[in-house]
TORKOL-4160 file (C-alpha; in steps of 0.2 Angstrom, whole numbers, padded with zeros to 4 digits, m for minus):
395
<pt num="1" X="0000" Y="0000" Z="0000"/>
<pt num="2" X="0007" Y="0017" Z="m0005"/>
<pt num="3" X="m0001" Y="0034" Z="m0004"/>
<pt num="4" X="0002" Y="0052" Z="0001"/>
<pt num="5" X="m0010" Y="0062" Z="0011"/>
<pt num="6" X="m0011" Y="0081" Z="0014"/>
<pt num="7" X="m0025" Y="0092" Z="0018"/>
<pt num="8" X="m0021" Y="0110" Z="0023"/>
<pt num="9" X="m0039" Y="0116" Z="0027"/>
<pt num="10" X="m0040" Y="0122" Z="0045"/>
<pt num="11" X="m0056" Y="0116" Z="0053"/>
<pt num="12" X="m0066" Y="0127" Z="0066"/>
<pt num="13" X="m0080" Y="0116" Z="0072"/>
<pt num="14" X="m0094" Y="0118" Z="0085"/>
<pt num="15" X="m0111" Y="0125" Z="0088"/>
<pt num="16" X="m0111" Y="0144" Z="0089"/>
<pt num="17" X="m0095" Y="0147" Z="0080"/>
<pt num="18" X="m0103" Y="0157" Z="0065"/>
<pt num="19" X="m0099" Y="0174" Z="0074"/>
<pt num="20" X="m0081" Y="0170" Z="0072"/>
<pt num="21" X="m0082" Y="0171" Z="0053"/>
<pt num="22" X="m0077" Y="0189" Z="0052"/>
<pt num="23" X="m0061" Y="0187" Z="0062"/>
<pt num="24" X="m0056" Y="0172" Z="0051"/>
<pt num="25" X="m0060" Y="0180" Z="0035"/>
<pt num="26" X="m0050" Y="0196" Z="0039"/>
<pt num="27" X="m0034" Y="0185" Z="0041"/>
<pt num="28" X="m0035" Y="0183" Z="0022"/>
<pt num="29" X="m0043" Y="0199" Z="0015"/>
<pt num="30" X="m0054" Y="0214" Z="0017"/>
<pt num="31" X="m0065" Y="0212" Z="0002"/>
<pt num="32" X="m0075" Y="0196" Z="0002"/>
<pt num="33" X="m0086" Y="0189" Z="m0012"/>
<pt num="34" X="m0100" Y="0181" Z="m0002"/>
<pt num="35" X="m0107" Y="0167" Z="m0012"/>
<pt num="36" X="m0124" Y="0160" Z="m0008"/>
<pt num="37" X="m0138" Y="0149" Z="m0016"/>
<pt num="38" X="m0157" Y="0153" Z="m0016"/>
<pt num="39" X="m0166" Y="0161" Z="m0001"/>
<pt num="40" X="m0165" Y="0148" Z="0012"/>
<pt num="41" X="m0149" Y="0156" Z="0021"/>
<pt num="42" X="m0158" Y="0173" Z="0021"/>
<pt num="43" X="m0175" Y="0166" Z="0027"/>
<pt num="44" X="m0166" Y="0157" Z="0042"/>
<pt num="45" X="m0156" Y="0172" Z="0047"/>
<pt num="46" X="m0139" Y="0164" Z="0044"/>
<pt num="47" X="m0135" Y="0177" Z="0030"/>
<pt num="48" X="m0138" Y="0192" Z="0041"/>
<pt num="49" X="m0127" Y="0185" Z="0055"/>
<pt num="50" X="m0113" Y="0181" Z="0043"/>
<pt num="51" X="m0114" Y="0198" Z="0035"/>
<pt num="52" X="m0114" Y="0206" Z="0052"/>
<pt num="53" X="m0099" Y="0196" Z="0058"/>
<pt num="54" X="m0089" Y="0201" Z="0042"/>
<pt num="55" X="m0094" Y="0219" Z="0043"/>
<pt num="56" X="m0089" Y="0220" Z="0062"/>
<pt num="57" X="m0072" Y="0213" Z="0057"/>
<pt num="58" X="m0070" Y="0227" Z="0043"/>
<pt num="59" X="m0073" Y="0216" Z="0029"/>
<pt num="60" X="m0082" Y="0223" Z="0014"/>
<pt num="61" X="m0096" Y="0211" Z="0007"/>
<pt num="62" X="m0100" Y="0209" Z="m0012"/>
<pt num="63" X="m0114" Y="0197" Z="m0014"/>
<pt num="64" X="m0115" Y="0183" Z="m0027"/>
<pt num="65" X="m0132" Y="0174" Z="m0025"/>
<pt num="66" X="m0142" Y="0163" Z="m0035"/>
<pt num="67" X="m0131" Y="0148" Z="m0036"/>
<pt num="68" X="m0141" Y="0133" Z="m0043"/>
<pt num="69" X="m0142" Y="0116" Z="m0034"/>
<pt num="70" X="m0132" Y="0109" Z="m0048"/>
<pt num="71" X="m0120" Y="0124" Z="m0050"/>
<pt num="72" X="m0119" Y="0130" Z="m0068"/>
<pt num="73" X="m0104" Y="0137" Z="m0077"/>
<pt num="74" X="m0114" Y="0152" Z="m0081"/>
<pt num="75" X="m0115" Y="0156" Z="m0062"/>
<pt num="76" X="m0096" Y="0153" Z="m0061"/>
<pt num="77" X="m0093" Y="0166" Z="m0075"/>
<pt num="78" X="m0104" Y="0178" Z="m0066"/>
<pt num="79" X="m0096" Y="0176" Z="m0049"/>
<pt num="80" X="m0078" Y="0177" Z="m0056"/>
<pt num="81" X="m0083" Y="0193" Z="m0065"/>
<pt num="82" X="m0090" Y="0201" Z="m0049"/>
<pt num="83" X="m0074" Y="0196" Z="m0040"/>
<pt num="84" X="m0063" Y="0205" Z="m0053"/>
<pt num="85" X="m0074" Y="0220" Z="m0055"/>
<pt num="86" X="m0075" Y="0223" Z="m0036"/>
<pt num="87" X="m0056" Y="0218" Z="m0033"/>
<pt num="88" X="m0061" Y="0205" Z="m0020"/>
<pt num="89" X="m0047" Y="0196" Z="m0012"/>
<pt num="90" X="m0056" Y="0182" Z="m0003"/>
<pt num="91" X="m0071" Y="0171" Z="m0006"/>
<pt num="92" X="m0083" Y="0165" Z="0007"/>
<pt num="93" X="m0095" Y="0151" Z="0002"/>
<pt num="94" X="m0110" Y="0151" Z="0013"/>
<pt num="95" X="m0122" Y="0136" Z="0009"/>
<pt num="96" X="m0122" Y="0118" Z="0004"/>
<pt num="97" X="m0111" Y="0108" Z="m0008"/>
<pt num="98" X="m0116" Y="0117" Z="m0024"/>
<pt num="99" X="m0112" Y="0134" Z="m0017"/>
<pt num="100" X="m0095" Y="0128" Z="m0011"/>
<pt num="101" X="m0091" Y="0119" Z="m0027"/>
<pt num="102" X="m0096" Y="0135" Z="m0037"/>
<pt num="103" X="m0085" Y="0145" Z="m0025"/>
<pt num="104" X="m0070" Y="0135" Z="m0028"/>
<pt num="105" X="m0071" Y="0137" Z="m0046"/>
<pt num="106" X="m0075" Y="0156" Z="m0045"/>
<pt num="107" X="m0060" Y="0158" Z="m0034"/>
<pt num="108" X="m0049" Y="0150" Z="m0047"/>
<pt num="109" X="m0058" Y="0158" Z="m0062"/>
<pt num="110" X="m0056" Y="0176" Z="m0054"/>
<pt num="111" X="m0037" Y="0174" Z="m0058"/>
<pt num="112" X="m0039" Y="0166" Z="m0075"/>
<pt num="113" X="m0040" Y="0175" Z="m0091"/>
<pt num="114" X="m0049" Y="0160" Z="m0100"/>
<pt num="115" X="m0066" Y="0153" Z="m0100"/>
<pt num="116" X="m0069" Y="0144" Z="m0083"/>
<pt num="117" X="m0077" Y="0129" Z="m0093"/>
<pt num="118" X="m0059" Y="0126" Z="m0099"/>
<pt num="119" X="m0054" Y="0121" Z="m0081"/>
<pt num="120" X="m0068" Y="0108" Z="m0080"/>
<pt num="121" X="m0063" Y="0090" Z="m0086"/>
<pt num="122" X="m0076" Y="0085" Z="m0098"/>
<pt num="123" X="m0067" Y="0075" Z="m0111"/>
<pt num="124" X="m0058" Y="0089" Z="m0119"/>
<pt num="125" X="m0039" Y="0086" Z="m0123"/>
<pt num="126" X="m0032" Y="0102" Z="m0116"/>
<pt num="127" X="m0040" Y="0105" Z="m0099"/>
<pt num="128" X="m0032" Y="0120" Z="m0089"/>
<pt num="129" X="m0027" Y="0115" Z="m0072"/>
<pt num="130" X="m0026" Y="0131" Z="m0061"/>
<pt num="131" X="m0012" Y="0133" Z="m0049"/>
<pt num="132" X="m0018" Y="0148" Z="m0040"/>
<pt num="133" X="m0035" Y="0154" Z="m0033"/>
<pt num="134" X="m0041" Y="0167" Z="m0021"/>
<pt num="135" X="m0042" Y="0161" Z="m0003"/>
<pt num="136" X="m0058" Y="0152" Z="0001"/>
<pt num="137" X="m0067" Y="0151" Z="0017"/>
<pt num="138" X="m0081" Y="0138" Z="0018"/>
<pt num="139" X="m0096" Y="0139" Z="0029"/>
<pt num="140" X="m0107" Y="0123" Z="0026"/>
<pt num="141" X="m0126" Y="0125" Z="0030"/>
<pt num="142" X="m0129" Y="0107" Z="0025"/>
<pt num="143" X="m0121" Y="0091" Z="0030"/>
<pt num="144" X="m0118" Y="0081" Z="0014"/>
<pt num="145" X="m0104" Y="0083" Z="0001"/>
<pt num="146" X="m0089" Y="0086" Z="0012"/>
<pt num="147" X="m0084" Y="0100" Z="m0001"/>
<pt num="148" X="m0079" Y="0111" Z="0014"/>
<pt num="149" X="m0063" Y="0102" Z="0016"/>
<pt num="150" X="m0057" Y="0095" Z="0000"/>
<pt num="151" X="m0050" Y="0102" Z="m0017"/>
<pt num="152" X="m0064" Y="0095" Z="m0029"/>
<pt num="153" X="m0079" Y="0103" Z="m0037"/>
<pt num="154" X="m0093" Y="0098" Z="m0049"/>
<pt num="155" X="m0100" Y="0110" Z="m0062"/>
<pt num="156" X="m0114" Y="0108" Z="m0075"/>
<pt num="157" X="m0115" Y="0116" Z="m0092"/>
<pt num="158" X="m0134" Y="0118" Z="m0097"/>
<pt num="159" X="m0129" Y="0123" Z="m0114"/>
<pt num="160" X="m0119" Y="0107" Z="m0118"/>
<pt num="161" X="m0129" Y="0095" Z="m0106"/>
<pt num="162" X="m0113" Y="0091" Z="m0097"/>
<pt num="163" X="m0108" Y="0089" Z="m0079"/>
<pt num="164" X="m0091" Y="0086" Z="m0074"/>
<pt num="165" X="m0077" Y="0090" Z="m0061"/>
<pt num="166" X="m0061" Y="0098" Z="m0057"/>
<pt num="167" X="m0048" Y="0094" Z="m0043"/>
<pt num="168" X="m0032" Y="0103" Z="m0039"/>
<pt num="169" X="m0023" Y="0108" Z="m0024"/>
<pt num="170" X="m0026" Y="0127" Z="m0025"/>
<pt num="171" X="m0045" Y="0124" Z="m0022"/>
<pt num="172" X="m0042" Y="0118" Z="m0004"/>
<pt num="173" X="m0052" Y="0130" Z="0007"/>
<pt num="174" X="m0041" Y="0140" Z="0019"/>
<pt num="175" X="m0053" Y="0137" Z="0033"/>
<pt num="176" X="m0069" Y="0127" Z="0035"/>
<pt num="177" X="m0080" Y="0135" Z="0048"/>
<pt num="178" X="m0093" Y="0121" Z="0053"/>
<pt num="179" X="m0107" Y="0127" Z="0065"/>
<pt num="180" X="m0120" Y="0112" Z="0066"/>
<pt num="181" X="m0133" Y="0125" Z="0072"/>
<pt num="182" X="m0133" Y="0131" Z="0054"/>
<pt num="183" X="m0140" Y="0114" Z="0048"/>
<pt num="184" X="m0155" Y="0114" Z="0060"/>
<pt num="185" X="m0166" Y="0122" Z="0047"/>
<pt num="186" X="m0162" Y="0110" Z="0034"/>
<pt num="187" X="m0179" Y="0100" Z="0029"/>
<pt num="188" X="m0181" Y="0082" Z="0031"/>
<pt num="189" X="m0178" Y="0077" Z="0013"/>
<pt num="190" X="m0162" Y="0087" Z="0011"/>
<pt num="191" X="m0156" Y="0080" Z="0027"/>
<pt num="192" X="m0159" Y="0062" Z="0020"/>
<pt num="193" X="m0151" Y="0066" Z="0004"/>
<pt num="194" X="m0136" Y="0072" Z="0014"/>
<pt num="195" X="m0135" Y="0056" Z="0023"/>
<pt num="196" X="m0135" Y="0046" Z="0007"/>
<pt num="197" X="m0122" Y="0057" Z="m0001"/>
<pt num="198" X="m0110" Y="0055" Z="0013"/>
<pt num="199" X="m0112" Y="0036" Z="0014"/>
<pt num="200" X="m0110" Y="0035" Z="m0005"/>
<pt num="201" X="m0093" Y="0045" Z="m0004"/>
<pt num="202" X="m0087" Y="0031" Z="0008"/>
<pt num="203" X="m0094" Y="0016" Z="m0001"/>
<pt num="204" X="m0086" Y="0022" Z="m0018"/>
<pt num="205" X="m0068" Y="0020" Z="m0010"/>
<pt num="206" X="m0073" Y="0005" Z="0001"/>
<pt num="207" X="m0079" Y="m0006" Z="m0014"/>
<pt num="208" X="m0067" Y="0001" Z="m0028"/>
<pt num="209" X="m0051" Y="0002" Z="m0019"/>
<pt num="210" X="m0036" Y="m0010" Z="m0021"/>
<pt num="211" X="m0041" Y="m0021" Z="m0006"/>
<pt num="212" X="m0031" Y="m0026" Z="0009"/>
<pt num="213" X="m0034" Y="m0010" Z="0018"/>
<pt num="214" X="m0041" Y="m0016" Z="0035"/>
<pt num="215" X="m0038" Y="0000" Z="0045"/>
<pt num="216" X="m0046" Y="0011" Z="0031"/>
<pt num="217" X="m0061" Y="m0002" Z="0030"/>
<pt num="218" X="m0064" Y="0001" Z="0048"/>
<pt num="219" X="m0064" Y="0020" Z="0046"/>
<pt num="220" X="m0076" Y="0018" Z="0032"/>
<pt num="221" X="m0088" Y="0007" Z="0042"/>
<pt num="222" X="m0087" Y="0019" Z="0056"/>
<pt num="223" X="m0093" Y="0033" Z="0046"/>
<pt num="224" X="m0107" Y="0023" Z="0038"/>
<pt num="225" X="m0113" Y="0016" Z="0055"/>
<pt num="226" X="m0113" Y="0034" Z="0062"/>
<pt num="227" X="m0123" Y="0040" Z="0047"/>
<pt num="228" X="m0135" Y="0026" Z="0049"/>
<pt num="229" X="m0137" Y="0029" Z="0068"/>
<pt num="230" X="m0138" Y="0048" Z="0069"/>
<pt num="231" X="m0145" Y="0052" Z="0051"/>
<pt num="232" X="m0163" Y="0045" Z="0056"/>
<pt num="233" X="m0162" Y="0055" Z="0072"/>
<pt num="234" X="m0158" Y="0071" Z="0063"/>
<pt num="235" X="m0172" Y="0068" Z="0050"/>
<pt num="236" X="m0185" Y="0064" Z="0064"/>
<pt num="237" X="m0180" Y="0079" Z="0074"/>
<pt num="238" X="m0171" Y="0093" Z="0065"/>
<pt num="239" X="m0167" Y="0102" Z="0081"/>
<pt num="240" X="m0157" Y="0087" Z="0088"/>
<pt num="241" X="m0141" Y="0097" Z="0088"/>
<pt num="242" X="m0131" Y="0081" Z="0094"/>
<pt num="243" X="m0137" Y="0071" Z="0079"/>
<pt num="244" X="m0134" Y="0086" Z="0067"/>
<pt num="245" X="m0116" Y="0088" Z="0074"/>
<pt num="246" X="m0112" Y="0070" Z="0071"/>
<pt num="247" X="m0119" Y="0070" Z="0054"/>
<pt num="248" X="m0109" Y="0085" Z="0049"/>
<pt num="249" X="m0092" Y="0079" Z="0055"/>
<pt num="250" X="m0096" Y="0062" Z="0046"/>
<pt num="251" X="m0100" Y="0071" Z="0030"/>
<pt num="252" X="m0083" Y="0080" Z="0031"/>
<pt num="253" X="m0073" Y="0065" Z="0035"/>
<pt num="254" X="m0081" Y="0055" Z="0022"/>
<pt num="255" X="m0073" Y="0065" Z="0008"/>
<pt num="256" X="m0058" Y="0075" Z="0015"/>
<pt num="257" X="m0046" Y="0061" Z="0009"/>
<pt num="258" X="m0042" Y="0053" Z="0026"/>
<pt num="259" X="m0054" Y="0038" Z="0025"/>
<pt num="260" X="m0049" Y="0034" Z="0008"/>
<pt num="261" X="m0030" Y="0036" Z="0010"/>
<pt num="262" X="m0023" Y="0020" Z="0002"/>
<pt num="263" X="m0040" Y="0014" Z="m0002"/>
<pt num="264" X="m0046" Y="0025" Z="m0016"/>
<pt num="265" X="m0051" Y="0019" Z="m0033"/>
<pt num="266" X="m0064" Y="0024" Z="m0046"/>
<pt num="267" X="m0080" Y="0033" Z="m0042"/>
<pt num="268" X="m0092" Y="0024" Z="m0055"/>
<pt num="269" X="m0108" Y="0028" Z="m0046"/>
<pt num="270" X="m0104" Y="0047" Z="m0045"/>
<pt num="271" X="m0098" Y="0047" Z="m0063"/>
<pt num="272" X="m0114" Y="0039" Z="m0070"/>
<pt num="273" X="m0125" Y="0050" Z="m0059"/>
<pt num="274" X="m0116" Y="0066" Z="m0065"/>
<pt num="275" X="m0122" Y="0061" Z="m0083"/>
<pt num="276" X="m0139" Y="0057" Z="m0078"/>
<pt num="277" X="m0142" Y="0073" Z="m0068"/>
<pt num="278" X="m0134" Y="0084" Z="m0082"/>
<pt num="279" X="m0149" Y="0078" Z="m0092"/>
<pt num="280" X="m0162" Y="0079" Z="m0079"/>
<pt num="281" X="m0156" Y="0092" Z="m0066"/>
<pt num="282" X="m0161" Y="0080" Z="m0052"/>
<pt num="283" X="m0154" Y="0082" Z="m0034"/>
<pt num="284" X="m0137" Y="0074" Z="m0034"/>
<pt num="285" X="m0140" Y="0062" Z="m0019"/>
<pt num="286" X="m0157" Y="0057" Z="m0026"/>
<pt num="287" X="m0147" Y="0050" Z="m0041"/>
<pt num="288" X="m0134" Y="0042" Z="m0030"/>
<pt num="289" X="m0148" Y="0033" Z="m0020"/>
<pt num="290" X="m0155" Y="0025" Z="m0036"/>
<pt num="291" X="m0138" Y="0021" Z="m0044"/>
<pt num="292" X="m0128" Y="0015" Z="m0030"/>
<pt num="293" X="m0138" Y="m0001" Z="m0025"/>
<pt num="294" X="m0140" Y="m0006" Z="m0043"/>
<pt num="295" X="m0121" Y="m0004" Z="m0045"/>
<pt num="296" X="m0117" Y="m0014" Z="m0029"/>
<pt num="297" X="m0127" Y="m0028" Z="m0036"/>
<pt num="298" X="m0118" Y="m0028" Z="m0052"/>
<pt num="299" X="m0101" Y="m0027" Z="m0043"/>
<pt num="300" X="m0105" Y="m0040" Z="m0030"/>
<pt num="301" X="m0107" Y="m0054" Z="m0043"/>
<pt num="302" X="m0089" Y="m0051" Z="m0048"/>
<pt num="303" X="m0081" Y="m0048" Z="m0031"/>
<pt num="304" X="m0092" Y="m0054" Z="m0018"/>
<pt num="305" X="m0080" Y="m0054" Z="m0003"/>
<pt num="306" X="m0080" Y="m0035" Z="0001"/>
<pt num="307" X="m0099" Y="m0035" Z="0000"/>
<pt num="308" X="m0100" Y="m0050" Z="0012"/>
<pt num="309" X="m0089" Y="m0040" Z="0024"/>
<pt num="310" X="m0101" Y="m0025" Z="0022"/>
<pt num="311" X="m0116" Y="m0036" Z="0025"/>
<pt num="312" X="m0108" Y="m0044" Z="0041"/>
<pt num="313" X="m0101" Y="m0028" Z="0048"/>
<pt num="314" X="m0114" Y="m0015" Z="0044"/>
<pt num="315" X="m0130" Y="m0026" Z="0046"/>
<pt num="316" X="m0124" Y="m0040" Z="0056"/>
<pt num="317" X="m0128" Y="m0054" Z="0044"/>
<pt num="318" X="m0120" Y="m0071" Z="0045"/>
<pt num="319" X="m0111" Y="m0078" Z="0029"/>
<pt num="320" X="m0105" Y="m0095" Z="0024"/>
<pt num="321" X="m0089" Y="m0088" Z="0018"/>
<pt num="322" X="m0081" Y="m0073" Z="0008"/>
<pt num="323" X="m0089" Y="m0079" Z="m0008"/>
<pt num="324" X="m0107" Y="m0080" Z="m0001"/>
<pt num="325" X="m0116" Y="m0070" Z="m0015"/>
<pt num="326" X="m0133" Y="m0073" Z="m0006"/>
<pt num="327" X="m0126" Y="m0064" Z="0010"/>
<pt num="328" X="m0118" Y="m0050" Z="m0001"/>
<pt num="329" X="m0135" Y="m0047" Z="m0010"/>
<pt num="330" X="m0144" Y="m0048" Z="0006"/>
<pt num="331" X="m0133" Y="m0034" Z="0013"/>
<pt num="332" X="m0136" Y="m0023" Z="m0002"/>
<pt num="333" X="m0155" Y="m0026" Z="0000"/>
<pt num="334" X="m0154" Y="m0020" Z="0018"/>
<pt num="335" X="m0144" Y="m0005" Z="0013"/>
<pt num="336" X="m0158" Y="m0001" Z="0000"/>
<pt num="337" X="m0171" Y="m0003" Z="0013"/>
<pt num="338" X="m0162" Y="0010" Z="0024"/>
<pt num="339" X="m0162" Y="0022" Z="0010"/>
<pt num="340" X="m0180" Y="0020" Z="0007"/>
<pt num="341" X="m0184" Y="0021" Z="0026"/>
<pt num="342" X="m0176" Y="0039" Z="0027"/>
<pt num="343" X="m0186" Y="0045" Z="0011"/>
<pt num="344" X="m0173" Y="0043" Z="m0003"/>
<pt num="345" X="m0179" Y="0037" Z="m0020"/>
<pt num="346" X="m0172" Y="0020" Z="m0026"/>
<pt num="347" X="m0179" Y="0019" Z="m0043"/>
<pt num="348" X="m0178" Y="0031" Z="m0058"/>
<pt num="349" X="m0197" Y="0029" Z="m0059"/>
<pt num="350" X="m0198" Y="0037" Z="m0042"/>
<pt num="351" X="m0192" Y="0053" Z="m0051"/>
<pt num="352" X="m0202" Y="0051" Z="m0067"/>
<pt num="353" X="m0187" Y="0046" Z="m0077"/>
<pt num="354" X="m0189" Y="0032" Z="m0090"/>
<pt num="355" X="m0176" Y="0022" Z="m0100"/>
<pt num="356" X="m0177" Y="0031" Z="m0116"/>
<pt num="357" X="m0159" Y="0039" Z="m0114"/>
<pt num="358" X="m0150" Y="0025" Z="m0105"/>
<pt num="359" X="m0138" Y="0021" Z="m0119"/>
<pt num="360" X="m0135" Y="0040" Z="m0121"/>
<pt num="361" X="m0130" Y="0041" Z="m0102"/>
<pt num="362" X="m0118" Y="0026" Z="m0104"/>
<pt num="363" X="m0110" Y="0034" Z="m0120"/>
<pt num="364" X="m0108" Y="0051" Z="m0112"/>
<pt num="365" X="m0101" Y="0044" Z="m0096"/>
<pt num="366" X="m0087" Y="0035" Z="m0105"/>
<pt num="367" X="m0084" Y="0050" Z="m0116"/>
<pt num="368" X="m0080" Y="0061" Z="m0101"/>
<pt num="369" X="m0070" Y="0048" Z="m0091"/>
<pt num="370" X="m0063" Y="0031" Z="m0096"/>
<pt num="371" X="m0047" Y="0021" Z="m0092"/>
<pt num="372" X="m0040" Y="0022" Z="m0109"/>
<pt num="373" X="m0048" Y="0005" Z="m0114"/>
<pt num="374" X="m0065" Y="0012" Z="m0116"/>
<pt num="375" X="m0071" Y="0007" Z="m0099"/>
<pt num="376" X="m0076" Y="0016" Z="m0084"/>
<pt num="377" X="m0063" Y="0015" Z="m0070"/>
<pt num="378" X="m0071" Y="0004" Z="m0056"/>
<pt num="379" X="m0069" Y="m0013" Z="m0048"/>
<pt num="380" X="m0073" Y="m0021" Z="m0060"/>
<pt num="381" X="m0070" Y="m0009" Z="m0074"/>
<pt num="382" X="m0087" Y="m0006" Z="m0083"/>
<pt num="383" X="m0090" Y="m0007" Z="m0102"/>
<pt num="384" X="m0104" Y="0003" Z="m0110"/>
<pt num="385" X="m0115" Y="m0013" Z="m0109"/>
<pt num="386" X="m0111" Y="m0014" Z="m0090"/>
<pt num="387" X="m0117" Y="0004" Z="m0087"/>
<pt num="388" X="m0133" Y="0001" Z="m0097"/>
<pt num="389" X="m0136" Y="m0015" Z="m0087"/>
<pt num="390" X="m0134" Y="m0006" Z="m0070"/>
<pt num="391" X="m0146" Y="0009" Z="m0076"/>
<pt num="392" X="m0159" Y="m0003" Z="m0083"/>
<pt num="393" X="m0159" Y="m0012" Z="m0066"/>
<pt num="394" X="m0162" Y="0005" Z="m0058"/>
<pt num="395" X="m0178" Y="0009" Z="m0068"/>
């Protein structure tokens, strides 16, 4: 096992820490581009508190609002233009994963003369990988993506019906200010989607890694079990601050690189979902909830041992051995039942999506990312026919 791990993001975690935002941001600049999504942060009062903290610290605020749930490159262009026009020297992301992802690309695009879409890997031969960005402070208001403490971002292009990603070291936030009180107002369905999202981040590495990573497996299983224990509590009672806190930290740990160190592999479920949501603009985690169990059933038939381990350690099932496919599939059924129990869709029909574009999804996924042999990186690597099969199973 060989790997390198580095995460320079400073974490400030705890209920009631939002008032510290101004003092933190002031360490990096005096003119902040404050990036938000729709109106929820304003309705909840979070926006006013954040702005007051910034102003009290002597930080001028330039607002960039209206970031979409699947953030669009057009919004990135708009945000970068605002940052340049107003001579912003720091970016503050106040919102969920979409706001944080958009903010990362805005921070890099503000220092780039070209079109920001050229920084997003979407199958083009000469992607521009930025090496500099404005300092970014993330303030998540939703426990889900883990974007507050990593260097990745996913962006959509509605003009070309594409959704893809970028990942580079300059996108790491300088500070992630995580105040679980900010997540109390998140509605039940979005809380459930967040739980699904964080679990899927963990299972992608868990099932697609090289194997023989016992310590990382235990870390991953701990995150999954924590999400399954405290997620329903947060969904049932949104004001359960203890549950909200555990879910928020689990979401961060799930994708800050620590759990997957030495165990990371392909992310087939995410790559397929990106294509589907580029065409339908569905909530990211809703797509994951549908595709992940279908992919797990496909992969378990080739490599049942890890799925047997998952069934035994997560659901307490008893197997007849590491090749016990029945046990592996029973564990996947239990997982799908959990997703249903918290309110996630598990079939495309739940979202009114039919099978008319399945072949298109498969082709487009492989166009954007493949292993050089025409297959999607995964364990096992997936052909176009394999992707079609998984998607049909999810109808």
